[in-house]
N, C-alpha and C positions, 0 to 999 in steps of 0.2 A: 734894333732892328731883325725883322726877325728875315729868313731863307724864303727865297716866291717858289711858288708851286711852277712858275713859267720855267724853272733850272731842275736839270737833275746835280745831283750834289754828292761830291763824295769826301772823305777825308784820307789824303794819300799819306803814307811815309814809306823815307827810302832811309837807304846807309850810306854814308858818306863813300863813292868808289875809290877813294885813296887810302884807305883803311888796309891793314894784312888780312892773309886768309882765315887765322882762327876770328877775328871778328866780323867777318861775312859770312862763316858758318854757323855760330851763334845764332847770326839775326837770321838764317835760315830756320835753325828750330823754331826763334821764335815765330817765322812765317807760318810756318807748317804747323805749328799748336793751334795758331789762329784759323789757319783757313779747314783744317782737318777735323777742328769743334774738339780735339783731345783734351784740351783744359781749359775751355773758352770763361766759363763762372770765374777761374780762381784769376783769368786774365783780367776780365773786366771789374774785379773784385778791387785788384791791387791796382788796376790803371788807376778806376774810379779813387782810392786813396789819395792819388798823387794831383788831383785837382782843386782849386781852391774853392770854390761857390756851393752852397750847401745846397742848394738844388741840384747840381750835377754831382754832386757827391753818395746824392740817397735816391741817385737813378736805378733802377731796379734792373736783374739781370734779364735780358730777352733770351725765354725757353724756347726755341723754335731750331731747325732742323740744324742751321748755320748760328744760331746764337749771335749775342750782340746785348744792346741799351733800349731798354725802355717796353712797355706794354703791346699786346695785342694788338689794340687800340686805340692807341696815341704816337705821335713820334718816334723814331726808332731810330737806329744807329745797327745794322746788321753786319757781321763779317763777311767779306768776300765769301763763296762756297769752292770750296774745293776744287771743284769741276769745270773752273773757273781756265783751267791750264789745259786742260787733257787736249784740245787739239791740235796742239804742239806748243801752243803760245804759251809761254813761260817767263816771268819777271819775278824782280828780285824787291819789288813790291808790297807791303802790305796795305789792301785797301778796305776803308769803309763806307757801304752804300748810306746816304743819311735819308731821311723820309720822312717828310711832313706829315704829323695826323690828320684828320680832320678837322678839328678845332686846335689842337695841342699844335704851335711854329718851334722848329728852332729858333732860335737867335743866333748872330753872330757871335754873340759874347759866349754863350754856351758850348759854339764847335769852336773857340779860339781855346776857353779853360781845356776842354776834352784832347785838344790838341795838343797842349804843352803838358795835359796830366799825362799823355802816350809816350812824349818823348821823353819825359822825366823816365818813366817806368821800362820803354826801351834800353835807355842809356844804363839804367841799374842791370838793364836784363844783360845786356852787351859788356857790361863793363868798360864802357868808354862813351864817351860825349860823342857821338859823332851819327846821332838821327834827327833829320830834319821832317818835318810836317805841314801839310798844307794843304787850303779849302779846295778843292774844283770843282766849278760852276760850268754846265753846258746847258746854254738854252735850249729847249727841247722841240724849236719850230728854227734852229740852227740853219736849213738849209732852206727855208720857206722864206719866201719875200715880206711873208706879215710878220716876223719873228720879235716886233717889239709889241 
């Protein structure tokens, strides 16, 4: 099943709130690397190597300002840009924006594989099994009576 174009989609990763500070600090380093584009391409390479399906493992690095997965004219997953927390809003999540292409659409199976792969990568990075990932779907017409 493909992701519908009627929804905004994000992959959201968080660290268990009960882990000790050293692990939270390491998670913060990974978050910074993801959002500040310091090592995005290497992160994507390692992340995709943790995935199981061949089509996901062979996805290209998205060469854009925020980095990510995909190509310019196809389906994409973009790292959340660093300026997302400039206005004083700061969180402890690593967030990826998911965008369907005009012809290529993300499937739930592909996104699930990407979530599992990033959780594995993150747990190795943090040196502890403490990362969780979810798919967030938000209806684009959430506040409209014609939301269906």
